[in-house]
N, C-alpha and C positions, 0 to 999 in steps of 0.2 A: 515650495511647490515649483516645479519646472514650468518655464514659459515657452510655449511653442512659437518658433519663428515662422516656419511653414511646414507643410506636409499634407498627406492625404490619409484618411483613416475610414475604413468601410465605405470607400467611394466618395467621401465628402472632403473637399479641399479646404485647408486652413491656410490663410495667408496673412501673416502679421509682419511682413518684411518692412512695412512702413513704421514699425515701432509700436503699433497698437496691440499689446499682448493680452487681449481679453480672454476670459474662460470660454471653453468651446463645448457647447451642447452636450452631446451624448458620448464624448470621448471618455476613455477610462479615467477614473480619478487619478490625478497625477501627484497628489500629496505623497511625499516620501520618495518621489521618482527622481529627485535631483542628482543623487550620488549613487554610483555603483558600489564603491567602497569608500570609507571615510576619506574626504578630501579629494575625491576623484569624480568630478561631475560627468553625467551622461550627456554627451553632445548630440547624439542622434540614436534613434531606435528604429529598426527595420524588422518587419514580420510578415505574417500571412494576411494581415488585414490592411497593410499599407506601410507608411513610414512617417516619422516625426523628427524634425530637425529643431534642436534647441540652441544651436550655436551657428551663426551665419557663416563662420569660417570652416565648417565641415566640408570636406570633399565628398560631394554626393556620388560622384563616379566611383570613388574608391569604396565607399560604404556599400553601394549596390554590387560592386564587383565581388565583395566578400561573400555575398549570398550565393553567387553562381560557382565560386570556387568550392564552397562547402557542399553545394548540391552535386558537383562533379565528384567530389571525394566520397560522397555517400550514395551516389546513384548505383542502382543494381545493374545498370547497363542493358536492360532487356528491351528498352524501347528507344528508338532513334531520337524522337523529339527531346527527351530529357538528356540523353547521353551526349548528343551532338550539340543541342541547343546550349546546354550549360558550358560546354567547351568553347564554342564560337563566341558566345556572348561574353563569357568571363575573360577570354583573351582580348576581345575588343575593348571592353571597359578598362582592363588593366593597361593596355597601350594608351588609351586616351587619358587615363589618370596620370601616366608618366609623361604626358605631353608629346607622345609620339603618334604618327599616323596609324590608324587601325585598319585591319584588312577589310572590315565592313563598316559602313556608316550607320548613323542613327536610324535611318529608314529601315534598313535590313535588320538591324538589332531589334527594332520594334516588331517587325514581321516574325522573326524567329521566336521572340518572347511570346507573341500571341499564339503562335503554333504550339509552342511548348506548353502554354497554359491550357489550350483547348484540346490537345490530343495526347498528352502524356498519359500513361496507364496507371499512375499512382499519385497520391497526394503530394509527394515531394516535387515532382515535375510540374504539377498544376499550380502549386502555391508559390514556388520560388519567384516566378516572374511578376507577381502581383504588384510589389512595390515599384519595380522598374517601369511597368506599364503605367502605373499611376503617376510616376514622376514625369514620364514622357508626355502624358496627356495633359497634365496641369502645370508642370514647372519645367518644360523643355527649355525655357529661357535660362534657367539656372545651369542646366547641363551645357547648353551651347556657350554660355559665358565662361564656364570653367574650361571648356575645350579651347576657346579663343584666347584665354590668358596664357595657355601653354605652360611649359616648364614642369619638371617632374616634382611631384609631391611625395613626401615619405608616406609609407603605409601607416594608416592611423591605428593607434592601439584600440583594443576592444576584445569582445568575445563573440564567437559564433557558436550557437547552440542549436542542435537538432533534437527535436522531440516529437511526440505525438500525444493526442488526448489520453490514450490508454497508459502511456508512460507516466504522464503527470498525475493520473488518478491512482497509480500504484504507490503505496507507501514506500516500497523499496526501490522505486524508479527503475524497474527492469525494462530493458529495451525489448518490448513485446514484439513489434514487427520484425525485429532481427531474428529472434528465436523462431518465429513462424516462418520466415524466409528459409531458414536452414531445414525445416521440415519439408518445405516445398521442394528444396533442392536434394532431398533424400539423405540428409546428414543430421539425424537426430542427436548424435553425440555432440556435434557442434552446438546444437540448440540447447542441450543441457548445460554446456559450458557457459552460455550466456547467462543462464539462471544462476549457476554456481558462483558467478562473480559477485552475486548479491547475498545469497544465503545457501546453506547446505541442505535444507529440507524440502527439496523439489517434489518428491513423491507425496509427502505429507501435505504440502500446500496444494498440490494438484487434486487432492481429495476433499479438503475442508476449507479452502480459501473462500472468502465471501465475494470475490470477484468485483472489486471496485473498477478494475480495468474494463470489464464487460459492460458495466453501467455507463462508462464513458465512450464505449466503442461507437464510432460513427456509422457502423453497419446497422445499428438500431434504426436509423432513419431510412434504411432501404428495406430490410426484412427483419432479421434477427442479429443480435450481436455475434461476433465470431466466438467460438467455444474456446476461449483462451485457457481457462482452467482445464478443460478436457485435453487440450493439446499439451499442456504442461505435464499432466499425468502420463500422457502417452510417451513423451520423451524420457521421463524418469523411469517408467516401467520398462521401457525398451532396453535400458542398460542392465540387463540381467544375463546370466550365463556367459556365453562367449563375447557378448556385447558389453559386459560390465565395465563401467568406468573405474579405473584403478586409482584409489586415493593412496598416495605414498608421501613420505616426507620430502620427496624430490620436488613437490609443489612449493615448498617453502624457499623463497628466493635467497634469504640469508638468515642466519641465526643471530638473535640478540644475545647480549651478555647474560649469563646464568642468573646474575643478581637482579635482573629486571623481571622478576616473577610477578604474575598477576593472579589474584584470586577472584573467581566468579562465584557469586553466591546464588544458587538456584540453577537447576538444569532444565528449565523450561525453554521455550523457543527463544526468548530474549537472551538468556544466558548461553545457550548453545550457539546462537548466531554470533554473539560477542566473542566467545572463546574461539570459534572457527576463524574469524577474521584476525584475531590476535595471533593465533597459531600460524596463519599464512604469512604474517609479518615477522615470524620467527620468535615470538615471546614464549617463555615457559608458562603454561597456564594450568591451574587446578580449578576444577568445578566442585564446590561443596554443595551437596544436595541433601535435604532433610529426609527424603524417602529413599527407598532402596532401588530406584530405577530412574533413568533419565526421561525427559519429555515434559515434565511439569503437567499443566492442565491438558496438554495434548495427549498425555499418556493416561491420566486418571479421569479426565473430563470428557473425552470424545470416545464413545463406544466403538467396539471393533467392527460393527457393521458399516461404520463410516471410515474408520481408520484402523486397519489391522495392526496389532502391536509389532509384528515382525517388520512391517514396512517402516514404522516409526523408529524402531531400534536400529535398523540397518543404516539410518541416516544419523542418528545421534552417535553411533559407533565411529563415525568419521572423526570425531574429536580424539578418540584414543589412537586411531590410525595415524593422525597427524602429530601425535606425541603428547597430547593433553592427558590429564588424569581426572577421573571421577572419584570423589571421596564421598561415599554414600553414608546415609544415616548421620549426617552432620547438619544440625539445625542452628541457624543464627538465633541467639538469645537463649538457647538451651545448652549447646555444646561448645560454643565459642562466641566471642564478641568481635566487633571491628577492631578494638585495641589488640586483641589476640592475633588477628591476621597480620597487622603491621609488626607485632612483636615476632612473628614467625618469619619475617623477612620479605613479605609481599610488598611491592612498591606501589601498587594500585589495586583498588577493589571495585568490582562492578556488582551492584545489587540488582538481580533479576528475580525478585522475590515472588512476583505474581500476586494474585488475589485468591487465596485458597480457603477463605472463611466466608460462609454464606451470610447474607443479611436477612434480618427478620422482616415480616410483612408489616408489622406495626398495627395489627388489628386487636380487637378486644379478646381477652382470655388466651392470648397466644403464649404457649410455654414451650421453649426450645427443648426442654428435657422430657417432654411428655411422650409416652409410647405412641407411635403412629404419626409423629411429627418429624420431618426432616427438611433441611435446606437442600437446594439443588446440588450443591457441591458434595454434601455428605451422602446424598443418594447416589451420585455418580461414583463416589469412592466405593460404595457398596456394590454397584454394578461392576466396577473394575475387579473387585475381589471375587465376585460371582463368576465372571468370565474366566479369571485365572484359576478357579477351583480352590481358592483359599478359603472362601466362606460362601458356599452355594446358598442362594436365597430363592424362596418361592413366594410370590405375592398372591394374595387372595382378596376377593371382593373388589370394590371400586377404589380407584386412586384419583385424587384431585391434585393437579399441578397448577400453580399460580405463576404466571409470567408470560412473556412474549418474545424472549430472545432465543438464541440457539441453544443455551443451556436448558431452557424449558423444553425445546424440541427434543433434545437428547433424552431428557427425563421421561417424557410421555412415550416416546418410541421404545425406550428400554423397559419401561413398566409393562408394556404390552408383551414384550418378549419374556418377561419374568413371570407371566401367568396371571396378571390382573384381569378380572372379569370385564371391566370397562375402565377406560381412562378418560378423564375429563380435563380439559385445559381451560382455565379461566384467564381472560385477558380483558382489561378494563377499557380498552379502546377498540377501534375497528381493525379488520384484517389489513387494510391499507397502511395502518400506523404501526403494525408489528415490525420490530427491528430484526427479527429472525430472517435468515436467507429464505427467499421465496421457494426454492427447491425443497428446503426442509419442511416448510409449512405444507406444501403439496404432498410430500411423502408421508407426513404424519396423518393428514386427512385420508389419504389413500389407504393407509394401514388400519384405519378405523378409529382414530382418536376423535373424541367428541369435543369440538371446540365451541366454547361459549364466549362470543364477543360481547363487548359492552357489559361485562359482568365482573364484579369485584367481590372478594370476601370481606365480610365485616366483623365476623366473630368465628373463633374456633370452638367446636362443640365436643363434649367428652361424655363417656358413659360413666356408670357408677364406680368403676375401678380406676378412673382417671385416664383411660385410653381415649385417643381421638375417635370420635364416632361420626363426625361430619363437619361441615362448615356452613355458617349462615352467609348467604350471598345476597347482593343487591344489584339491581339493574342500573346501568349508567346511561346518561344521555349527553350528547355533544353540546358544547356551548361555543363561546367565541374563540377565535384563533389566537395562539400565543405569538411571541416575537419571532419564532421560527416558522410560522405559518401553519402549525399543527393545531387541530381543534382540541380545546380543553374538554374535560368531561366532569360531570357531577352526578351524585347518586339521585335516583328517582325516589322520593319519599313514598313509603308504603309498599315498595317492591321487594322487601326482604322475604327470603324463603330458605328452606333447609335443603342441603344437598348431602346425602349420606356418603360416607367413605370410610375405609379402614386405614388409609394413609393420605396425609396431606403433605405436599412438597412445595416449599417456598423457593421458587426459582426466579427471584426478582432482582438479585444483585449479589455482588461479591465485594470483599474488602481484604486488606492485608491482615494476616493473622495477628491477633493481639499478642504482645509479649515478644515479638520478633525484634523490634527496635526499641532501645531504651534511651532516655535523655543523655546519658553519658556517652552514647555513640557519636554525638555531635552532628547528627544528620537531621535536618529540618523536616517537620511533618506538616502535611496539608490539613485542612479542616476535616476532611473525611478519613484521615489516618494514613494517607499515602505518603510517599517520599517526595519532598520538594527538590527540584533541580533547576538549574539555569537552562532555558529552553533550547538553546543552540548547542551547548557543549554537553548537556546532561550531567554536569558536575553538581554535586551536593554542596552543602555548607562546609563540609569537612574536606580539606585538601586531599586529593588522591582517591576520593570515593565518588564514584559515578553510579547512576541508577537509570533504569529504563524498563519499558514494558508496562504491564498492568499495575505494578506497584506505584508508578508515576502517573499514568494516564487514567487509571481506573480500568475496570474490565473492558477489554477491547478485543481485537482479533489477532490471530496468529501472525498474519502478515505485518501488522503494526508492531508486534513484539519483535519480530526478526529485523525489521527496519531499525528499531531502537537499538538492537544489539550491534548492528553494523555502525550506526552513528556513534555509539559509545566507544566501540573499538577504535574508530578513527580518532576520537578525541583523547582516549587513553594513550594512544601512540604519540599524539602531539604532546601530551602532558609529560610523558617519560622522556621524549627526545628533545623537546623545546622548552617545556615548562609553561606553555600557553597554547591555546588553540590557534590553528592556522585559519586564514580566510579561504573559503572554498568558492571560487567563481561560479561554478555550475549550480551550487546550492543557492547562491544569491540570485542567479537568473531565474531559477524555479520560484523563488520567493516573489520576484517582480511579476512573473507571469500569473501567479496565483493571486497576489494582493490586488493587482490591477485588472484581473480578468481579461488578459490579453489574448488567450487562445480563442480563435473563432469558434462559435457554437454551432455553426451550420455544417452541412455535409458537403465536402468537395465532390463535384459531380464526376466521379470516376466511372467509366462505362462498365457496369456489372449487370449480370442477369439475376433475377430473383432466384435465390437458392437457399433454402432454410438449413439451419445448422444440424450437424451430426450430434446425436445424443448417445450417452453411454448405454450399452445394453444393461438391463437390470432385471432382477428377479421379480416375479409376480408378487404384489402386495400380500396376498393371502399366504404365500409361502414364506416370504422374508420376515413377516411379523412373528414367526415362531422360532427364529434363529438369530444368532449374533454374527454369523459369517458375513463377509462383505457382500453388499447387495448390488453393487455396480461392477461392471467389468471394463477393462481397458479397450479402447477402440482399436480397429485394425489399421494396418499400414495404409490400405487404400482409403479408409475413412479419414485418417489423419491428413493424407495428401489432399483429399477433397475439401476438408475443412480449412486447411492452411491456404488454399487457393481463394477462399472467401475474403481474406484480409485485403483491405484496400490500401495498405501502407500509407496511412494518413500522416506522414511525416510533414513537419513544418520546420523552417529555419528562422531563428531569431538572432539578430545581431545588435549588440550595444556598442556604439562608438564612444570611447571615453577620452578624457583629457590626457591621462597618463596611462602607462602600462598597468594592467591589472595584476596584483600579486599572485604568484603561482600557488596553487593548492592542489586538491585532488577532486575527483568527481564526487 
């Protein structure tokens, strides 16, 4: 555990310069904080909540200088306090750290820092001076003693990292304020470029992302979160016709040797993302896909009213444009094994298998092969074939769907569109506990889905022919809270009742398809049948085989899958070039921020007026429930500009001063 010598955190001063290094109240837990990378201690840490010094020999002037240099580098330049304040203060601190006279003294430095903190127009300018002001208020003697000693000190090694709450919440760590800035500047093509640095499926994500970034948006503390997903869709949809962004092989910086071929198993979001980044690194890539189209669960599990197939395919086609190959109707475990892939000359393999087998409910008399019983995945496959005209289906009578996630929402809304008389959704907890996107729940209820909260199936019922005729359900009641703070539930004795239906859909979970992986593949399996990997490298037990997405994490989100694809591509590149994974300083800084909860949870008081977010134009619920065409439209240029202006640019800068230079890696 790191021992604080002195510092200020959240306005509270810590002073152990007399050698008494006691634990400190409400400070972040510092266990594991001692080293940035193995053998390289963290000597000081500076951020938006203050600063902590762990080594008395640290040059505080130089450490604080780094904050202002980074701020000037990242400043948008639109307000004088930030632009000029970071310049003047940074230059003065640099001169003082070199032992030279500064153009301005500590009093003026403090005045400029206060003005910068109080009057800058975004979070970057307002948070950068926090540590400096705290140091001048509580430890001016340290700064004055350092100035008095004189003599130039070498710049200290370390890392300066700029981020924002929305960036840290995003699994792919997209620089959200930057792509919003480009919209505000009238450059949507630049905005899309920021997104494409992380993944190729911007228009897809702009339609179906679950918006972790918006949950973290500090604008929530003012009125409503910025419509980050809405703006992402805008910039992606803007690139059509004469504005279309051209993907060519010219984007590839250099080609790798032809023998460094990589096989990607699965053309879902994880596989497509992995292939995309490997192709940009110049590797020859083949994607082997069990079905006849790319997209994985995004293609077969998300109905067209949310994600039109032409939008999805226009983005998966990027793989072929960059020189990759899709090999369709090729299933692992049926048409080839991992041994076969290496025998064909592939030097590395990525498993993006997904979870495309539904899980049973585990209730009495449940029979997966009974007419009128389906899992959520098998039903969405049927919906996919219905929309494609391969196997048109018309539902009759009542349909019961069990579950509370987005798959369940897609099932209930699709069942309405396929003619069901009534659609019931059973969820054993409350609406607040539902894991589905709130917008999806609202849309389902608006379209007429009958939602039964605190209700659970206890038995499947059949008619004389063996066909499903209904379910027995039981009411639930809340009990004590679990370790995560969520209320547990239990059945209410005597509350059993019958609910008639012609179709029951179990949309409660998914798993890796059985028979895909075999013991001889040499890949470890988890208790629930997924693929075991090393968490940082995504490497499996078999050398050269990596895995990511739902087959590793369990059923998750599209953005998590694409983030795993990027991470795997980075580590496959390391494996092929170096034989081992590199150390990534920015990833380590993110880990520090997350594990120690170092981001401030409050809202920086940037001057804004109340202005509620722009929403997608959408079809009337009575109209849209009869059709599979997309129900939402893209916002206009004017609406995009107005929404982009709502972003408060909640950037913060974090600096870690280390004993030795940090090994170079990548973002």
